[in-house]
DSSP file (Angstrom, degrees, kcal/mol; ACC not computed):
  #  RESIDUE AA STRUCTURE BP1 BP2  ACC     N-H-->O    O-->H-N    N-H-->O    O-->H-N    TCO  KAPPA ALPHA  PHI   PSI    X-CA   Y-CA   Z-CA
    1    1 A M     >        0   0    0      0, 0.0     4,-2.3     0, 0.0     5,-0.2   0.000 360.0 360.0 360.0 -32.0   -5.7    7.0  -13.5
    2    2 A K  H  >  +     0   0    0      1,-0.2     4,-2.5     2,-0.2     5,-0.2   0.888 360.0  52.2 -63.2 -38.6   -4.0    3.8  -14.8
    3    3 A K  H  > S+     0   0    0      2,-0.2     4,-2.6     1,-0.2    -1,-0.2   0.919 110.2  47.6 -64.0 -44.0   -3.6    2.6  -11.1
    4    4 A F  H  > S+     0   0    0      2,-0.2     4,-2.6     1,-0.2    -2,-0.2   0.920 112.3  49.1 -64.1 -44.0   -7.2    3.2  -10.3
    5    5 A T  H  X S+     0   0    0     -4,-2.3     4,-2.4     2,-0.2    -2,-0.2   0.913 112.2  48.8 -62.1 -43.5   -8.4    1.4  -13.5
    6    6 A F  H  X S+     0   0    0     -4,-2.5     4,-2.5     2,-0.2    -2,-0.2   0.926 112.4  48.0 -62.2 -45.4   -6.0   -1.6  -12.7
    7    7 A A  H  X S+     0   0    0     -4,-2.6     4,-2.4     1,-0.2    -2,-0.2   0.902 112.6  49.0 -63.1 -41.5   -7.3   -1.8   -9.1
    8    8 A A  H  X S+     0   0    0     -4,-2.6     4,-2.2     2,-0.2    -1,-0.2   0.896 112.2  48.3 -65.4 -40.4  -10.9   -1.6  -10.2
    9    9 A L  H  X S+     0   0    0     -4,-2.4     4,-2.3     2,-0.2    -2,-0.2   0.912 111.8  49.4 -65.5 -43.1  -10.3   -4.4  -12.8
   10   10 A L  H  X S+     0   0    0     -4,-2.5     4,-2.2     2,-0.2    -2,-0.2   0.915 111.2  49.6 -62.5 -44.0   -8.6   -6.6  -10.2
   11   11 A L  H  X S+     0   0    0     -4,-2.4     4,-2.3     1,-0.2    -2,-0.2   0.913 110.4  50.5 -61.2 -44.1  -11.4   -6.1   -7.7
   12   12 A T  H  X S+     0   0    0     -4,-2.2     4,-2.1     1,-0.2    -2,-0.2   0.909 109.8  50.4 -62.1 -43.0  -14.0   -7.0  -10.4
   13   13 A C  H  X S+     0   0    0     -4,-2.3     4,-2.0     1,-0.2    -1,-0.2   0.925 110.8  48.7 -61.7 -44.9  -12.2  -10.1  -11.3
   14   14 A F  H  < S+     0   0    0     -4,-2.2     4,-0.3     1,-0.2    -1,-0.2   0.904 111.8  49.6 -62.5 -41.1  -11.9  -11.3   -7.7
   15   15 A L  H >< S+     0   0    0     -4,-2.3     3,-0.6     1,-0.2    -1,-0.2   0.866 111.8  48.3 -67.1 -35.4  -15.6  -10.6   -7.1
   16   16 A L  H 3< S+     0   0    0     -4,-2.1    -1,-0.2     1,-0.2    -2,-0.2   0.844 115.8  42.6 -73.0 -33.2  -16.6  -12.6  -10.2
   17   17 A F  T 3< S+     0   0    0     -4,-2.0    60,-0.9    -5,-0.2     2,-0.3   0.235 107.2  68.8-101.2  13.9  -14.5  -15.6   -9.5
   18   18 A S  E <   -A   76   0A   0     -3,-0.6     2,-0.3    -4,-0.3    58,-0.2  -0.852  62.6-149.4-126.4 164.9  -15.2  -15.9   -5.8
   19   19 A K  E     -A   75   0A   0     56,-1.6    56,-1.1    -2,-0.3    59,-0.1  -0.864  37.1 -78.6-128.4 165.5  -18.2  -16.8   -3.7
   20   20 A R  E     -A   74   0A   0     -2,-0.3     2,-0.2    54,-0.2    54,-0.2  -0.320  50.2-113.1 -63.9 143.5  -19.4  -15.8   -0.2
   21   21 A S        -     0   0    0     52,-0.6     3,-0.1     1,-0.1    -1,-0.1  -0.549  14.9-157.4 -78.2 140.8  -17.6  -17.5    2.7
   22   22 A D  S    S-     0   0    0      1,-0.4     2,-0.3    -2,-0.2    -1,-0.1   0.775  77.8 -12.1 -85.3 -29.7  -19.6  -19.9    4.9
   23   23 A A        -     0   0    0     26,-0.1    -1,-0.4    25,-0.0     2,-0.1  -0.948  69.6-112.6-165.7 148.7  -17.3  -19.5    7.8
   24   24 A Q        -     0   0    0     -2,-0.3    26,-0.1    -3,-0.1     3,-0.1  -0.441  23.9-127.4 -81.3 163.2  -13.9  -18.0    8.6
   25   25 A D  S    S+     0   0    0     -2,-0.1     2,-0.3    56,-0.1    -1,-0.1   0.563  87.4  11.3 -87.7 -10.2  -11.0  -20.3    9.5
   26   26 A Y        -     0   0    0      1,-0.1     3,-0.1   138,-0.0    -2,-0.1  -0.959  57.6-139.6-157.1 168.7  -10.2  -18.3   12.7
   27   27 A R  S    S+     0   0    0      1,-0.3    19,-2.8    -2,-0.3     2,-0.3   0.792  84.9  17.5-102.7 -40.9  -11.6  -15.6   15.0
   28   28 A T  E     -B   45   0A   0     17,-0.2   136,-2.9     2,-0.0     2,-0.3  -0.966  59.7-174.3-136.6 148.4   -8.5  -13.6   15.9
   29   29 A A  E     -BC  44 163A   0     15,-2.4    15,-2.7    -2,-0.3     2,-0.4  -0.998   4.2-170.6-143.2 141.8   -5.0  -13.2   14.4
   30   30 A V  E     +BC  43 162A   0    132,-2.2   132,-3.6    -2,-0.3     2,-0.3  -0.979  32.8 110.0-126.9 144.8   -1.9  -11.3   15.5
   31   31 A G  E     -BC  42 161A   0     11,-2.3    11,-2.4    -2,-0.4     2,-0.4  -0.896  58.0 -59.6-175.7-154.8    1.2  -10.8   13.4
   32   32 A L  E     -BC  41 160A   0    128,-2.5   128,-2.5    -2,-0.3     2,-0.5  -0.944  29.8-155.2-122.8 142.1    3.4   -8.6   11.4
   33   33 A K  E     -BC  40 159A   0      7,-3.2     7,-2.3    -2,-0.4     2,-0.6  -0.977   3.6-163.0-118.8 125.4    2.6   -6.5    8.3
   34   34 A F  E     +BC  39 158A   0    124,-3.4   124,-2.6    -2,-0.5     5,-0.2  -0.931  23.4 174.3-109.3 111.7    5.4   -5.6    5.9
   35   35 A G  E     - C   0 157A   0      3,-2.0   122,-0.2    -2,-0.6    -2,-0.0  -0.509  47.0-100.5-114.2 179.1    4.3   -2.8    3.7
   36   36 A G  S    S+     0   0    0    120,-1.3   121,-0.1    -2,-0.2     3,-0.1   0.766 119.9   9.7 -68.8 -26.3    5.7   -0.5    1.0
   37   37 A Y  S    S+     0   0    0      1,-0.3    24,-0.4   119,-0.2     2,-0.3   0.668 129.5  35.9-124.2 -35.7    6.1    2.4    3.5
   38   38 A E        -     0   0    0     22,-0.1    -3,-2.0     2,-0.0     2,-0.3  -0.913  53.7-167.0-126.2 151.7    5.5    1.0    7.0
   39   39 A N  E     +BD  34  59A   0     20,-1.9    20,-2.8    -2,-0.3    -5,-0.2  -0.985  34.1 106.2-130.6 143.0    6.3   -2.3    8.8
   40   40 A G  E     -B   33   0A   0     -7,-2.3    -7,-3.2    -2,-0.3    18,-0.2  -0.985  61.1 -41.1 170.7-177.0    4.8   -3.3   12.1
   41   41 A P  E     -B   32   0A   0      0, 0.0    16,-2.4     0, 0.0     2,-0.3  -0.323  47.7-168.3 -71.3 151.8    2.5   -5.4   14.3
   42   42 A S  E     -BE  31  56A   0    -11,-2.4   -11,-2.3    14,-0.2     2,-0.4  -0.967  11.4-161.3-138.8 155.8   -1.1   -6.1   13.2
   43   43 A V  E     -BE  30  55A   0     12,-2.3    12,-2.6    -2,-0.3     2,-0.4  -0.999   5.8-169.8-136.4 133.6   -4.3   -7.5   14.8
   44   44 A K  E     -BE  29  54A   0    -15,-2.7   -15,-2.4    -2,-0.4     2,-0.4  -0.991   4.0-177.3-125.6 135.5   -7.3   -8.9   13.0
   45   45 A Y  E     -BE  28  53A   0      8,-2.7     8,-2.8    -2,-0.4     2,-0.5  -0.993  21.2-135.1-134.3 126.2  -10.6   -9.7   14.7
   46   46 A F  E     - E   0  52A   0    -19,-2.8     6,-0.3    -2,-0.4     3,-0.1  -0.686  11.7-169.6 -82.9 125.8  -13.7  -11.2   12.9
   47   47 A L  S    S-     0   0    0      4,-2.4     2,-0.2    -2,-0.5     5,-0.2   0.818  75.4 -20.9 -78.6 -34.9  -17.0   -9.6   13.9
   48   48 A N  S    S-     0   0    0      3,-1.4    -1,-0.1   -21,-0.0   -25,-0.0  -0.764  97.1 -58.2-153.3-162.1  -18.9  -12.3   12.1
   49   49 A E  S    S+     0   0    0     -2,-0.2   -26,-0.1     1,-0.2     3,-0.0   0.741 131.0  15.9 -66.2 -23.8  -18.3  -15.0    9.4
   50   50 A S  S    S+     0   0    0      1,-0.1    23,-3.3   -28,-0.1     2,-0.4   0.515 110.2  76.3-129.1  -6.2  -17.3  -12.5    6.7
   51   51 A A  E     + F   0  72A   0     21,-0.2    -4,-2.4    19,-0.0    -3,-1.4  -0.910  51.7 172.2-115.6 136.7  -16.5   -9.1    8.3
   52   52 A A  E     -EF  46  71A   0     19,-2.7    19,-3.1    -2,-0.4     2,-0.4  -0.951  26.1-137.8-138.1 156.2  -13.3   -8.3   10.2
   53   53 A L  E     -EF  45  70A   0     -8,-2.8    -8,-2.7    -2,-0.3     2,-0.4  -0.947  22.7-170.4-109.7 136.3  -11.6   -5.3   11.8
   54   54 A E  E     -EF  44  69A   0     15,-2.5    15,-2.9    -2,-0.4     2,-0.4  -0.995   5.3-169.7-130.5 135.2   -7.8   -5.0   11.3
   55   55 A G  E     -EF  43  68A   0    -12,-2.6   -12,-2.3    -2,-0.4     2,-0.4  -0.964   3.0-170.1-121.9 140.7   -5.4   -2.6   13.0
   56   56 A V  E     -EF  42  67A   0     11,-2.4    11,-2.6    -2,-0.4     2,-0.9  -0.996  16.3-154.9-132.8 129.5   -1.8   -2.0   12.0
   57   57 A L  E     - F   0  66A   0    -16,-2.4     2,-0.5    -2,-0.4     9,-0.2  -0.881  25.9-161.7 -99.5 100.2    0.8    0.0   13.9
   58   58 A G  E     - F   0  65A   0      7,-3.4     7,-2.9    -2,-0.9     2,-0.5  -0.743   7.6-162.3 -93.5 123.4    3.1    1.0   11.0
   59   59 A I  E     +DF  39  64A   0    -20,-2.8   -20,-1.9    -2,-0.5     2,-0.3  -0.895  19.3 167.5-104.3 128.3    6.7    2.1   11.9
   60   60 A R  E >   - F   0  63A   0      3,-2.2     3,-2.1    -2,-0.5     2,-0.2  -0.826  47.7 -63.8-132.9 170.6    8.5    4.0    9.2
   61   61 A S  T 3  S-     0   0    0    -24,-0.4    35,-0.2     1,-0.3     3,-0.1  -0.398 121.6  -5.3 -57.7 122.2   11.6    6.0    8.8
   62   62 A H  T 3  S+     0   0    0     -2,-0.2    34,-3.1     1,-0.1     2,-0.3   0.704 130.8  40.2  66.3  23.0   11.2    9.1   11.0
   63   63 A G  E <   -FG  60  95A   0     -3,-2.1    -3,-2.2    32,-0.3     2,-0.3  -0.997  62.9-124.9-176.2-179.5    7.6    8.3   12.0
   64   64 A V  E     -FG  59  94A   0     30,-2.0    30,-2.3    -2,-0.3     2,-0.4  -0.992  15.6-165.7-145.9 145.2    4.7    6.1   12.9
   65   65 A V  E     -FG  58  93A   0     -7,-2.9    -7,-3.4    -2,-0.3     2,-0.5  -0.999   8.0-154.8-136.5 132.0    1.2    5.5   11.4
   66   66 A I  E     -FG  57  92A   0     26,-3.3    26,-2.1    -2,-0.4     2,-0.4  -0.939  18.4-172.1-106.3 124.0   -1.8    3.8   13.0
   67   67 A S  E     -FG  56  91A   0    -11,-2.6   -11,-2.4    -2,-0.5     2,-0.4  -0.928   9.3-167.4-118.6 141.3   -4.3    2.3   10.4
   68   68 A G  E     -FG  55  90A   0     22,-2.5    22,-1.9    -2,-0.4     2,-0.4  -0.995  10.6-174.0-126.9 134.6   -7.7    0.8   11.0
   69   69 A L  E     -FG  54  89A   0    -15,-2.9   -15,-2.5    -2,-0.4     2,-0.5  -0.969  22.3-149.7-132.4 142.9   -9.6   -1.2    8.4
   70   70 A Y  E     -FG  53  88A   0     18,-3.3    18,-1.7    -2,-0.4     2,-0.4  -0.966  31.7-169.4-105.4 122.2  -13.0   -2.8    8.0
   71   71 A E  E     -FG  52  87A   0    -19,-3.1   -19,-2.7    -2,-0.5     2,-0.5  -0.905  21.1-152.8-123.2 143.2  -12.7   -5.8    5.7
   72   72 A L  E     -FG  51  86A   0     14,-3.0    14,-1.7    -2,-0.4     2,-0.3  -0.953  20.3-156.1-110.0 131.6  -15.1   -8.2    4.0
   73   73 A H  E     + G   0  85A   0    -23,-3.3   -52,-0.6    -2,-0.5     2,-0.3  -0.859  14.9 173.7-114.0 142.6  -13.9  -11.7    3.3
   74   74 A Q  E     -AG  20  84A   0     10,-2.5    10,-3.1    -2,-0.3   -54,-0.2  -0.979  41.1 -96.4-140.3 151.0  -15.0  -14.3    0.7
   75   75 A T  E     -AG  19  83A   0    -56,-1.1   -56,-1.6    -2,-0.3     2,-0.5  -0.495  43.9-141.3 -64.7 136.0  -13.7  -17.7   -0.3
   76   76 A A  E >   -A   18   0A   0      6,-2.6     3,-1.9     3,-0.4     6,-0.2  -0.880  67.6 -14.1-108.3 133.2  -11.5  -17.3   -3.3
   77   77 A F  T 3  S-     0   0    0    -60,-0.9    -1,-0.2    -2,-0.5   -59,-0.1   0.753 112.0 -76.0  54.2  31.0  -11.4  -19.6   -6.3
   78   78 A N  T 3  S+     0   0    0      1,-0.2     2,-0.5    -3,-0.2    -1,-0.3   0.820  94.2 143.3  51.6  36.3  -13.3  -22.3   -4.4
   79   79 A T    X   -     0   0    0     -3,-1.9     3,-1.7     3,-0.3    -3,-0.4  -0.926  54.4-120.2-111.1 123.6  -10.1  -23.1   -2.4
   80   80 A A  T 3  S+     0   0    0     -2,-0.5     3,-0.1     1,-0.3    -5,-0.0  -0.378  97.7  13.1 -61.1 133.2  -10.4  -24.0    1.2
   81   81 A G  T 3  S+     0   0    0      1,-0.2    47,-2.3    -2,-0.1     2,-0.6   0.244 100.2 110.5  86.0 -13.1   -8.4  -21.6    3.4
   82   82 A L  E <   - H   0 127A   0     -3,-1.7    -6,-2.6    45,-0.2     2,-0.4  -0.860  45.7-178.0-100.1 121.6   -7.9  -19.0    0.6
   83   83 A K  E     -GH  75 126A   0     43,-3.2    43,-2.8    -2,-0.6     2,-0.4  -0.932  21.1-148.9-121.1 140.8   -9.9  -15.8    1.1
   84   84 A F  E     -GH  74 125A   0    -10,-3.1   -10,-2.5    -2,-0.4     2,-0.3  -0.874  26.7-176.5 -96.6 137.9  -10.3  -12.7   -1.0
   85   85 A Y  E     +GH  73 124A   0     39,-2.7    39,-2.9    -2,-0.4     2,-0.3  -0.985  14.3 171.7-139.7 153.3  -10.8   -9.6    1.1
   86   86 A Y  E     +GH  72 123A   0    -14,-1.7   -14,-3.0    -2,-0.3     2,-0.3  -0.973  16.9 130.9-151.0 156.3  -11.5   -5.9    0.5
   87   87 A G  E     -GH  71 122A   0     35,-2.0    35,-1.8    -2,-0.3     2,-0.3  -0.981  35.5-112.7 178.2-168.2  -12.4   -3.0    2.7
   88   88 A F  E     +GH  70 121A   0    -18,-1.7   -18,-3.3    -2,-0.3     2,-0.3  -0.921  34.1 131.5-147.5 166.8  -11.8    0.6    3.8
   89   89 A G  E     -GH  69 120A   0     31,-2.1    31,-2.2    -2,-0.3     2,-0.3  -0.914  38.1 -98.2 177.0-149.0  -10.6    2.6    6.8
   90   90 A G  E     -GH  68 119A   0    -22,-1.9   -22,-2.5    29,-0.3     2,-0.3  -0.935  16.0-142.1-153.9 173.1   -8.3    5.4    7.8
   91   91 A H  E     -GH  67 118A   0     27,-2.1    27,-1.9    -2,-0.3     2,-0.3  -0.982   8.0-174.2-143.3 155.2   -4.9    6.2    9.2
   92   92 A I  E     +GH  66 117A   0    -26,-2.1   -26,-3.3    -2,-0.3     2,-0.3  -0.985  28.6 116.9-145.3 144.0   -3.4    8.8   11.5
   93   93 A G  E     -GH  65 116A   0     23,-2.3    23,-3.1    -2,-0.3     2,-0.3  -0.958  44.4-108.9-177.3-166.7    0.3    9.3   12.3
   94   94 A S  E     -GH  64 115A   0    -30,-2.3   -30,-2.0    -2,-0.3     2,-0.3  -0.993  14.8-162.1-148.8 153.4    3.2   11.6   12.2
   95   95 A V  E     -GH  63 114A   0     19,-2.4    19,-2.7    -2,-0.3   -32,-0.3  -0.975  13.0-140.5-133.9 149.3    6.5   11.9   10.4
   96   96 A G        -     0   0    0    -34,-3.1    16,-0.2    -2,-0.3    14,-0.1  -0.176  49.4 -54.5 -92.1-168.5    9.6   13.9   11.2
   97   97 A S  S    S+     0   0    0     14,-0.2     2,-0.3    -2,-0.1    14,-0.2  -0.387  86.1  88.4 -70.4 147.9   11.9   15.7    8.7
   98   98 A G  E    S-L  110   0B   0     12,-2.5    12,-3.1    14,-0.1     2,-0.5  -0.930  76.2 -65.1 154.7-176.7   13.3   13.8    5.9
   99   99 A V  E     -L  109   0B   0     -2,-0.3     2,-0.5    10,-0.2    10,-0.2  -0.919  44.1-163.1-106.8 129.0   12.8   12.5    2.3
  100  100 A Y  E     -L  108   0B   0      8,-3.2     8,-2.9    -2,-0.5     2,-0.2  -0.955  14.2-133.3-120.2 128.5    9.9   10.1    1.7
  101  101 A K        -     0   0    0     -2,-0.5     2,-0.4     6,-0.2     6,-0.1  -0.552  21.3-162.3 -75.6 139.6    9.5    7.9   -1.3
  102  102 A R    >   -     0   0    0      3,-0.5     3,-1.3    -2,-0.2     2,-0.2  -0.983  26.1-106.5-125.8 139.2    6.0    8.0   -2.9
  103  103 A F  T 3  S-     0   0    0     -2,-0.4     3,-0.1     1,-0.3    49,-0.1  -0.434  97.5  -6.8 -65.1 124.1    4.7    5.3   -5.3
  104  104 A G  T 3  S+     0   0    0     -2,-0.2     2,-0.3     1,-0.2    -1,-0.3   0.587 123.4  68.4  71.9  11.5    4.5    6.6   -8.9
  105  105 A S  S <  S-     0   0    0     -3,-1.3    -3,-0.5     1,-0.1    -1,-0.2  -0.887  91.0 -63.1-148.9-179.8    5.4   10.2   -8.1
  106  106 A D        -     0   0    0     -2,-0.3    -1,-0.1     1,-0.1     2,-0.0  -0.258  60.9 -93.7 -66.7 154.3    8.2   12.5   -7.0
  107  107 A D        -     0   0    0     -6,-0.1     2,-0.5     1,-0.1    -6,-0.2  -0.331  36.4-128.3 -64.5 151.2    9.7   12.1   -3.5
  108  108 A K  E     -L  100   0B   0     -8,-2.9    -8,-3.2    -3,-0.1     2,-0.5  -0.904  18.1-155.7-105.4 130.2    8.2   14.3   -0.8
  109  109 A I  E     -L   99   0B   0     -2,-0.5     2,-0.5   -10,-0.2   -10,-0.2  -0.926   6.7-168.6-110.4 124.8   10.7   16.4    1.3
  110  110 A Y  E     -L   98   0B   0    -12,-3.1   -12,-2.5    -2,-0.5     4,-0.1  -0.954  11.7-171.2-111.8 128.1    9.7   17.4    4.9
  111  111 A N  S    S+     0   0    0     -2,-0.5     2,-0.3   -14,-0.2   -14,-0.2   0.583  77.4  10.2 -90.5 -12.9   11.8   20.0    6.7
  112  112 A D  S    S-     0   0    0    -16,-0.2   -14,-0.1   -14,-0.1   -17,-0.1  -0.871 102.1 -58.5-149.8-178.2   10.0   19.5   10.0
  113  113 A G        -     0   0    0     -2,-0.3     2,-0.3   -16,-0.1   -17,-0.3  -0.339  49.4-171.5 -71.2 149.7    7.4   17.2   11.5
  114  114 A H  E     -H   95   0A   0    -19,-2.7   -19,-2.4    -4,-0.1     2,-0.3  -0.982  23.0-120.2-140.0 151.0    4.0   16.7   10.0
  115  115 A I  E     -H   94   0A   0     -2,-0.3     2,-0.5   -21,-0.2   -21,-0.3  -0.706  23.5-147.9 -85.0 140.1    0.7   14.9   10.9
  116  116 A L  E     +H   93   0A   0    -23,-3.1   -23,-2.3    -2,-0.3     2,-0.3  -0.944  27.1 159.6-108.8 133.0   -0.5   12.2    8.6
  117  117 A L  E     +H   92   0A   0     -2,-0.5    29,-2.7   -25,-0.2    30,-1.6  -0.953  15.9 115.6-153.1 129.7   -4.3   11.7    8.2
  118  118 A G  E     -HI  91 145A   0    -27,-1.9   -27,-2.1    -2,-0.3     2,-0.4  -0.984  54.9 -75.4-174.9-175.8   -6.2   10.1    5.4
  119  119 A A  E     -HI  90 144A   0     25,-1.5    25,-2.6    -2,-0.3     2,-0.3  -0.819  39.4-162.2-105.4 141.6   -8.5    7.4    4.0
  120  120 A D  E     -HI  89 143A   0    -31,-2.2   -31,-2.1    -2,-0.4     2,-0.3  -0.854   8.6-169.2-123.0 155.7   -7.3    3.8    3.3
  121  121 A G  E     -H   88   0A   0     21,-2.4     2,-0.3    -2,-0.3   -33,-0.3  -0.888   7.1-156.8-131.1 167.3   -8.5    0.9    1.2
  122  122 A V  E     +H   87   0A   0    -35,-1.8   -35,-2.0    -2,-0.3     2,-0.3  -0.990  13.4 173.6-148.4 142.6   -7.4   -2.7    1.1
  123  123 A L  E     +HJ  86 140A   0     17,-1.8    17,-2.6    -2,-0.3     2,-0.3  -0.926  31.4 118.7-148.2 117.1   -7.7   -5.4   -1.6
  124  124 A G  E     -HJ  85 139A   0    -39,-2.9   -39,-2.7    -2,-0.3     2,-0.4  -0.940  51.6-103.6-164.2-177.1   -6.0   -8.8   -1.1
  125  125 A L  E     -HJ  84 138A   0     13,-2.5    13,-2.6    -2,-0.3     2,-0.4  -0.962  25.4-168.0-124.2 142.3   -5.7  -12.5   -0.7
  126  126 A E  E     -HJ  83 137A   0    -43,-2.8   -43,-3.2    -2,-0.4     2,-0.5  -0.999   3.8-162.2-133.5 135.8   -5.1  -14.4    2.6
  127  127 A Y  E     -HJ  82 136A   0      9,-3.2     9,-2.6    -2,-0.4     2,-0.6  -0.974   4.2-158.9-120.1 124.3   -4.3  -18.1    3.0
  128  128 A K  E     - J   0 135A   0    -47,-2.3     7,-0.2    -2,-0.5    -2,-0.0  -0.898  28.0-121.6 -99.1 118.1   -4.7  -19.9    6.3
  129  129 A L    >   -     0   0    0      5,-2.6     3,-1.0    -2,-0.6     5,-0.3  -0.392  19.2-136.2 -60.1 131.8   -2.6  -23.0    6.5
  130  130 A P  T 3  S+     0   0    0      0, 0.0    -1,-0.1     0, 0.0   -49,-0.1   0.823  96.9  30.9 -65.7 -33.9   -4.9  -26.0    7.0
  131  131 A D  T 3  S+     0   0    0      3,-0.0    -2,-0.1     2,-0.0    -3,-0.0   0.186 117.1  56.8-111.5  16.5   -2.9  -27.8    9.7
  132  132 A A  S <  S-     0   0    0     -3,-1.0     2,-1.0     2,-0.2    -3,-0.0  -0.982  82.0-117.3-144.8 153.5   -1.2  -24.9   11.4
  133  133 A P  S    S+     0   0    0      0, 0.0    30,-2.7     0, 0.0     2,-0.4  -0.190  77.3 116.4 -84.7  46.2   -2.3  -21.6   13.1
  134  134 A I  E     - K   0 162A   0     -2,-1.0    -5,-2.6    -5,-0.3     2,-0.4  -0.944  42.6-171.5-121.0 134.6   -0.5  -19.5   10.5
  135  135 A G  E     -JK 128 161A   0     26,-2.3    26,-2.9    -2,-0.4     2,-0.4  -0.967   3.4-165.0-122.8 142.6   -2.0  -17.1    8.0
  136  136 A I  E     -JK 127 160A   0     -9,-2.6    -9,-3.2    -2,-0.4     2,-0.3  -0.993  10.2-174.6-126.7 131.4   -0.3  -15.4    5.1
  137  137 A S  E     -JK 126 159A   0     22,-2.5    22,-2.5    -2,-0.4     2,-0.4  -0.939  14.6-169.1-129.2 152.0   -1.7  -12.4    3.2
  138  138 A L  E     +JK 125 158A   0    -13,-2.6   -13,-2.5    -2,-0.3     2,-0.3  -0.988  27.3 155.8-136.3 125.0   -0.7  -10.3    0.2
  139  139 A D  E     -JK 124 157A   0     18,-2.4    18,-2.4    -2,-0.4     2,-0.4  -0.914  40.1-123.8-146.6 169.5   -2.6   -7.1   -0.5
  140  140 A L  E     -JK 123 156A   0    -17,-2.6   -17,-1.8    -2,-0.3    -2,-0.0  -0.958  20.5-160.2-114.5 137.1   -2.6   -3.7   -2.1
  141  141 A N  E     - K   0 155A   0     14,-3.0    14,-1.7    -2,-0.4     2,-0.2  -0.805   6.3-171.1-122.4  89.3   -3.3   -0.7    0.1
  142  142 A P  E     + K   0 154A   0      0, 0.0   -21,-2.4     0, 0.0     2,-0.3  -0.581  16.3 174.9 -74.1 141.4   -4.5    2.4   -1.8
  143  143 A R  E     -IK 120 153A   0     10,-2.7    10,-2.8    -2,-0.2     2,-0.5  -0.999  29.4-143.2-149.7 151.3   -4.7    5.5    0.4
  144  144 A V  E     -IK 119 152A   0    -25,-2.6   -25,-1.5    -2,-0.3     2,-0.6  -0.965  17.2-148.3-113.2 120.4   -5.3    9.2    0.1
  145  145 A E  E     +IK 118 151A   0      6,-2.8     6,-1.4    -2,-0.5   -27,-0.2  -0.803  22.2 171.0 -90.3 122.5   -3.3   11.4    2.3
  146  146 A L        +     0   0    0    -29,-2.7   -28,-0.2    -2,-0.6    -1,-0.2   0.812  66.0  56.2-101.8 -37.4   -5.3   14.5    3.3
  147  147 A A  S    S+     0   0    0    -30,-1.6   -31,-0.1     1,-0.2   -32,-0.1   0.886 124.3  21.6 -70.1 -39.4   -3.2   16.3    5.9
  148  148 A T  S    S-     0   0    0    -31,-0.2    -1,-0.2     3,-0.1    -2,-0.1   0.313 135.1 -11.9-108.1   7.4    0.0   16.8    3.9
  149  149 A G        -     0   0    0     -3,-0.1    -3,-0.2     2,-0.1     2,-0.1   0.201  52.2-118.4-114.7-131.7   -1.6   16.4    0.4
  150  150 A P        +     0   0    0      0, 0.0     2,-0.3     0, 0.0    -4,-0.2   0.320  69.2 133.8 -82.9 143.7   -3.9   15.6   -1.0
  151  151 A F  E     - K   0 145A   0     -6,-1.4    -6,-2.8    -2,-0.1     2,-0.4  -0.978  46.8-124.5-151.2 160.9   -2.1   12.8   -2.8
  152  152 A F  E     - K   0 144A   0     -2,-0.3     2,-0.3    -8,-0.2    -8,-0.2  -0.868  23.7-176.2-110.3 136.8   -2.7    9.2   -3.7
  153  153 A D  E     - K   0 143A   0    -10,-2.8   -10,-2.7    -2,-0.4     2,-0.4  -0.940  13.2-161.0-127.7 152.8   -0.5    6.3   -2.8
  154  154 A L  E     + K   0 142A   0     -2,-0.3    -2,-0.0   -12,-0.2   -50,-0.0  -0.931  18.2 179.8-134.7 109.8   -0.7    2.6   -3.6
  155  155 A A  E     - K   0 141A   0    -14,-1.7   -14,-3.0    -2,-0.4     2,-0.1  -0.914  21.2-135.5-116.7 136.2    1.4    0.3   -1.3
  156  156 A P  E     - K   0 140A   0      0, 0.0  -120,-1.3     0, 0.0     2,-0.3  -0.480  24.1-161.6 -78.5 159.0    1.8   -3.5   -1.4
  157  157 A G  E     -CK  35 139A   0    -18,-2.4   -18,-2.4  -122,-0.2     2,-0.4  -1.000  16.1-163.2-145.3 145.0    1.7   -5.4    1.8
  158  158 A L  E     -CK  34 138A   0   -124,-2.6  -124,-3.4    -2,-0.3     2,-0.4  -0.997  16.1-166.2-125.6 126.5    2.7   -8.9    3.1
  159  159 A G  E     -CK  33 137A   0    -22,-2.5   -22,-2.5    -2,-0.4     2,-0.4  -0.936  12.5-169.9-118.8 138.0    1.2  -10.1    6.3
  160  160 A L  E     -CK  32 136A   0   -128,-2.5  -128,-2.5    -2,-0.4     2,-0.3  -0.995  22.3-178.8-121.6 124.1    2.3  -13.1    8.5
  161  161 A K  E     -CK  31 135A   0    -26,-2.9   -26,-2.3    -2,-0.4     2,-0.5  -0.927  31.7-141.3-131.5 147.4   -0.2  -14.0   11.3
  162  162 A Y  E     -CK  30 134A   0   -132,-3.6  -132,-2.2    -2,-0.3     2,-0.3  -0.939  34.4-153.9 -98.5 124.2   -0.6  -16.4   14.2
  163  163 A T  E      C   29   0A   0    -30,-2.7  -134,-0.2    -2,-0.5  -137,-0.0  -0.755 360.0 360.0-107.4 147.3   -4.3  -17.3   14.2
  164  164 A F              0   0    0   -136,-2.9  -135,-0.2    -2,-0.3    -1,-0.1   0.275 360.0 360.0-156.1 360.0   -6.5  -18.5   17.1
């Protein structure tokens, strides 16, 4: 419950201290996402000035997870190139046998392969370098695992993107 309260408080602070974006700094980005559980390539595409779709192919020990997110972007702290974003989506994947670390709870032990399926959220900041086609993001990814759970996870993420 403390994690949820902290995430809700953080979201409220970002919403209060940011304003709507007039335009995004790029249309498409490809890069790498380094997360608490998975690392892999990512693609982000803006549907309009403030809404984007992001997909991540997360590779983890003994498995792979595909995540899709719908994100809303806003200018953060009246700073050019700095965006606050939040959104929701889902994931599907599979893991083989092994021991898996979980944030804030006991490790999960799988003796055979399992399907992963669940709901995801995202809350973060992204900075697009003004004179270079590079974007850097830092976010939190809360997710609920339904197929092997239910259980709740909260993973940090760092993204490095080439924008165009």
